N, C-alpha and C positions, 0 to 999 in steps of 0.2 A: 673591266674587260681586258683580256690580253691584247697588248699592242705590240705586234712583232712583225719582223721581216724574216721569213723562213726560206731556207735553201734546202731542197730535198735532193739527196744523192741516191740514185737507184742503181741496182746491180744488174748489169747486162752481160755478165760473163757467160761462158759456155754452160755452166751449171744451171742456168735459168731454164734450160730445156727440160729438166727433170720433171716427172709427173707425180712426185710424192705430195704435192699440193695441187689440188684440182683447179683448172685443168692442167696447168703447168706452173712452175714457180714464178715465171715472168707474168703470166696472166693474173695469178693471185696477187702479185705485187702491184700490178696496174690497178686492180680494183681497190686495194688498200690506199694507194697514192691518191686516187680520186676522192676517197672519203676524207683523207687528211686535208687535202687542198680545200674541199668544200667547207669543212669544219673551220679551218683557219680563216677563210674569207668571211664566213657567216658570223664568227664571233666578234669581229670588229670591222667596220667598213673601211678603215685605213690600213688594214693588214695587207701585206703583199707576199706572194709566194713565187719562188723560182725552182727550176728543176735542171739536173745535170746527170750525166752518166759517169761511171768510173772504170769501165772496162773497154774492150775493143782496142782501137789504136791508142787510146789514152783518155783521160778525163776530158769531157766536153760539156760546156754549158749550152743548154738548149733554150731555156727561157729564164729571164731575170726580172724580178720585181713586177709581177703582173697580178691583176685581180680577175682576169678572164680565165675561167675554167676551160674554155674551148682551146686556148693556146696550150694548156697543159696536156689535154687529151690528144691534141695533134702531135705534140712532142713525143708522147708515149707511143703513139701509133708509128711514128717514124723510127723510134728506137727498136721496135719489135723486129725490124728487118736488119738490125745491126748487132745481133747477139753473137758473142764470141770473145775469145781471149780471157785474160785473168784480170781480176779487179785490183785496183791500186788505191787503197783506202786513204793512206796519209796524203798522197798528192791531191786526191779529190777533195779532201777536207781543206787543204791549203787553198785550192782554187775557190771553194765555196766561201771561205772566210774573206778572200779578196773581193768576191762579188758583193758580199754583205757590207763590206767597208765602204763601197761606193753606192750604197742605197741613197735614194733621193731624200727620204724623210729620216733625218738623224734621230728623231724621237722614238723610232721603232726599235725595240730590243732585238738582238740578233739571235737566231736559232738555226741549227743545222740538224736535219733528220737523215740518218744514214740507214739504208736497207742493206743488210749483209746476208747473202744466201749462198756463199761460196767459201771454201776453206781459206784461212789466212795464210799469206805467204809474204816473203820479203820483210820489209820494215813493219808491216801490219802485224806480223807474228812476234815482233820483238817488244816485250812489255816495257822496257826502259825507254825505247824510242817513242812508243805510244803515250807513255806517261809524260814525257817531255813535251810532246805536242799538246797534250791535254792542259798542262800548266800554262802554255802559251795562249791557248784559247780562253782559259779562265781569266788570265791577266787582261785580255781584251774584251771581257764581258760577253763571251759567246757561249750560249748553252747548246748542248749536244744530246740528242736522243738517238739511241741505237735500237733498231728492230732486227733481231737476229733470228733466222729461221732456216730450216734445212738440217738434215742429219750430218753429224760429223764436222760441224763448222770449226769447233776448237774443243780440245779436251782440257778439263780443269786440272790445275796443279794439285799437289798433295794437300795443300790447305784449302782446296776448293775454289781458288781464285782462277780467273781466266783473263786473258789479255784485254778483251773488250770490257769486262766488268771493271778491271783495274783502271782502264781508260776513263770510263764514265765516272767512277768514284773520284778520280783526280780532277776532272773538269767540273764536277758538281759544285754549285755554290748556292746555298739556301734552297736545296731540293729543287733546282731548276733543270736538272738533267736526269734522264732515266734510261734504263735498258730493259727491253721486253724480249724474252725468248719464247718463241711459239713453236711447240713440237708439231710434227705432222699428225693429222687426225681429222675428225669430222668438223672441227671448228674452222671457219673462214678466217683468213688473216685480217680482213677488214673488221670483222665482228670483235676480234680480240683487241684490236687497237681502239675501238670505240669505247670500251670499258676499261682501258688501261690508263695509267697516270699520264701518258704522253698527250692524250686528248681530254683528260678530265677537266682541266681548267677552261678549255675552250667550250666544251659541252655544257658546263655549268654557268657560262657567262650570262645567260638569260635568266638565271634563277638567283634570287637574293640569297646571301650567305646564311641568313637565319632560317631559310626554308630548306636548306640542303641537309639531308639526313647524315649523321656522323658516319664517316668511313665509306660513304658511297663513292666519293671521288677517288679513293685510293685502291679500288679493286684492280687487281692485276690480272694476268692472263689466266691464272688458275681459277679465278672467280667468274670468268665469262660464262654467260648463259645461265647462271644461278641467281634467281631473283629473291631467294629466301632471305638474303642478308639485307635487302632494301626495305625501307618502310613502305607499307601498303602493298608490298610485293611488286613494286614498279621501279625499274631502274631509271633514275632521273636523267642519266646520260643518254638513254635511248628515247625517252619520251618526257622531256622536261615540262611541257605544258600540262600533261596529265598529273605528273607528280606535284606540280605547283598547285593545281586545282584541288587535289585531294588534301594537301597540307593546309591550304587556306580554309577549306570547308571544316576541317577538324579544329582549327584555331577559332573560327567563328562560333562553332558549337560550344567550345570551352568558354569563350567570352560570354555567351548568353547564360550559361549555367552559373558563372561567377557573378554576373549581374543579378540574377534571380536570388542567389544565396545571400548577396549583400543587401538586397532590398527587404528580405524577410526580417532580420533583426532590427532594421531601422523602423519598421512599422509597429512593432510591439516593444513596450518598455522593458528594460532588463529587470528580472525578478530574482530573488534569492531562492535557495533550495526549499524554503518553507512556502514559497508562492507569494510573498509580500514584497512590495517595492522597497528596496533598501533606502534608508534615509540619507539625505544629503548631509555631509558633515557640517556644512554651514548652517543648515536649518536646525540641526541638533544643538549647536552652540547658542543660537538665538533663542531656542525654546528653553534651554537651561537658564539663561539670563532673565527671561520673562518670569520663570518660576521663582527665582531668587527675589526679584523685585516685588512680586505678589506676596511672598512670605514676609518680606520686610514691611510692606504696607499694612498687612494684617497685624503685625506686632505693634506698629505705631498706633493703629486704631485701638487695640486693647489697652495700651498705656493711656491714651487720651480718655477713653471711657472710664477707666478706673480713677483718673484724676478728677473728672467732671462730676461723678456721683459720689457723695460722702459714704463712708462705710456703714454709718448708722441708719441710712435711709435707702429705699429702693428708687427705681427710676421714676415711680409715680409720686414720690415724696413721703411715703408712709414710713414710720419708724420701725426698724426691725425689732424682733422679740427681745434680743439682748439689750438693746438701747432702752426699750420700754421698761424692763425690769429695773435698771439702774435709776431711772427717773422716778419710778414709784417709790423706791427705797428712800430717795432724797426727800420726796414730798412728805412721806410718813414721818421721817425724822423731824422735818420742819414743823409739822403739826404737833408732834409730841412736845417739842420745846415750847411752842406757843401756849399749850395747855398748862405746862409746868409753870411758866412765867405768870400766867393769869391767876394761878392759885396762890402765889406769894403775896403777903400784905404790902400795901403801898406805904410810903413814908407819910405819917400824919393821918393816915386813914386805916381804919380797921385794926390798929395796933392795940394791945391790951393796956388798959389804963391801970 
């Protein structure tokens, strides 16, 4: 949340009677000041706001460091009867810086908001003088926002630069200072400020950063009233509660869809393109080892069986055909030799005399 002490400098010069901003420049400024004060106070309970004028007899501090919107409204009402003279921007900024320096809470960052609705004159029209003042403010960590409105405030130079723009660029540090130019037209000054970078940080204070649509906070005056650039068609700076509700609803729906899609693959095992469950590499290795062991055991069994059973006999003990033929031949030879020996005469017996 922005933690700031803000000093607002309002224009109460004679030009504030013009009616190019309805109903008058001063009344349009009063409405915008009320919106700014309320936004600053609502963004952080420790924030304080002060208000001062820069025309008439001279710059005058009306209220310093208050959280009471009623005091600001009373000061604006009192100033409405003191319109006149020319504005003195450099002197008013110097007085505002001095008021911020004496703030009670030193933790509050310093900010000055200047409303300019009259032509620049004197030191305010000198770019070198204004840039020198800007560097002094930057050195003292004072941020400055400029709200420029009204016709013919200042004419841009050949390169398109203006004194107020050069002043804001010189005081800017980390994009903490801005200038908003609001042309006369149908748009209210307060509406433009609501969607401008000046109040973007304060309006977004109640919305977490992750829920803020990109670019919504940087809408300038030219984008006021156009909701087509915002997500869901809702400007979060105008209705932060609705924008947050819509974004949270979308995130919850996306979370439910993600949970459902994650649960579906977990319920069914992964299959290959052929529809079969792919084998686990570990299981494949174990299966191959079992096959090798089984083949080795079968080979050992064949060797044992061949060693246990003689090649000439079967498992039942019968002689094979080849073995039987060899035995028959041996038996017949033995019988033939026995007959031959029996037919030969014995010594002393049967021999011829």
